[in-house]
C-alpha positions in Angstrom: 369.6 -3.6 161.3 369.6 -5.5 158.1 367.3 -8.7 158.3 367.4 -11.3 155.6 365.8 -14.7 155.1 365.1 -17.4 152.5 361.7 -16.7 150.8 360.9 -20.5 150.8 361.7 -20.8 154.5 359.5 -17.8 155.1 356.5 -19.4 153.3 357.1 -22.6 155.3 357.3 -20.6 158.6 354.1 -18.8 157.8 352.3 -22.0 157.0 353.6 -23.9 160.0 353.9 -21.2 162.6 351.6 -18.4 161.4 354.3 -15.7 161.3 356.6 -14.3 158.6 360.3 -14.3 159.2 360.2 -10.6 158.2 358.6 -9.9 161.6 362.0 -10.5 163.2 362.8 -6.9 162.3 360.2 -5.9 164.9 361.8 -7.8 167.8 363.4 -5.9 170.6 366.9 -7.2 169.9 368.2 -5.6 173.1 366.0 -8.1 175.0 367.6 -11.1 173.1 368.8 -13.8 175.4 370.4 -16.9 173.9 373.5 -18.7 172.8 375.2 -20.5 169.9 373.2 -23.5 168.8 375.6 -26.5 169.0 373.0 -29.3 168.8 374.4 -30.3 165.4 376.8 -29.2 162.7 374.9 -26.7 160.5 377.9 -25.7 158.5 377.6 -22.2 159.9 377.4 -20.7 163.4 373.8 -20.4 164.4 372.2 -18.8 167.4 369.0 -19.8 169.2 367.4 -17.4 171.6 364.5 -15.4 172.7 363.4 -11.8 172.3 360.3 -9.7 173.0 358.0 -8.5 170.3 357.0 -5.2 171.8 353.8 -4.7 169.8 352.4 -7.9 171.4 354.5 -7.9 174.6 355.2 -11.5 173.7 358.3 -13.6 173.8 359.5 -15.2 170.5 362.1 -17.9 169.8 364.4 -16.9 167.0 367.1 -18.9 165.3 369.5 -16.8 163.2 373.0 -16.5 161.8 375.2 -13.6 160.8 376.0 -13.2 157.1 378.1 -10.3 156.0 376.4 -7.2 157.4 373.0 -8.9 158.0 371.2 -11.1 160.4 369.8 -14.0 158.5 366.6 -15.4 160.1 366.2 -19.2 160.0 363.2 -19.7 162.2 360.7 -17.6 164.2 357.9 -18.7 166.5 356.1 -17.8 169.7 357.9 -19.1 172.8 356.1 -21.8 174.7 355.3 -21.4 178.4 358.3 -23.4 179.5 360.6 -21.1 177.5 358.9 -18.0 178.8 359.5 -19.2 182.4 363.1 -20.0 181.7 363.6 -16.6 180.0 362.1 -14.7 182.9 364.1 -16.6 185.5 367.3 -16.1 183.6 366.6 -12.3 183.1 366.1 -11.9 186.9 369.6 -13.3 187.6 371.4 -11.3 185.0 
């Protein structure tokens, strides 16, 4: 899987959230659960969802889009407790 990201956004994500966007390559994308982000018009189709980081056994929130043959990461952060509960409840029903 080809993961790309904007280097400036990566620096900002590291500063604000303590994680590099490059870490998205380590997510278990088979565990991803999410949908298209339609909260506003981004000028492109964006997806917001959650996936497990196996090395930490921790859920992360990831926002991404598809560009050519790559997944372009826009944002990555640890999921909060409310998001973890929703993810677990949704996974149990699917």
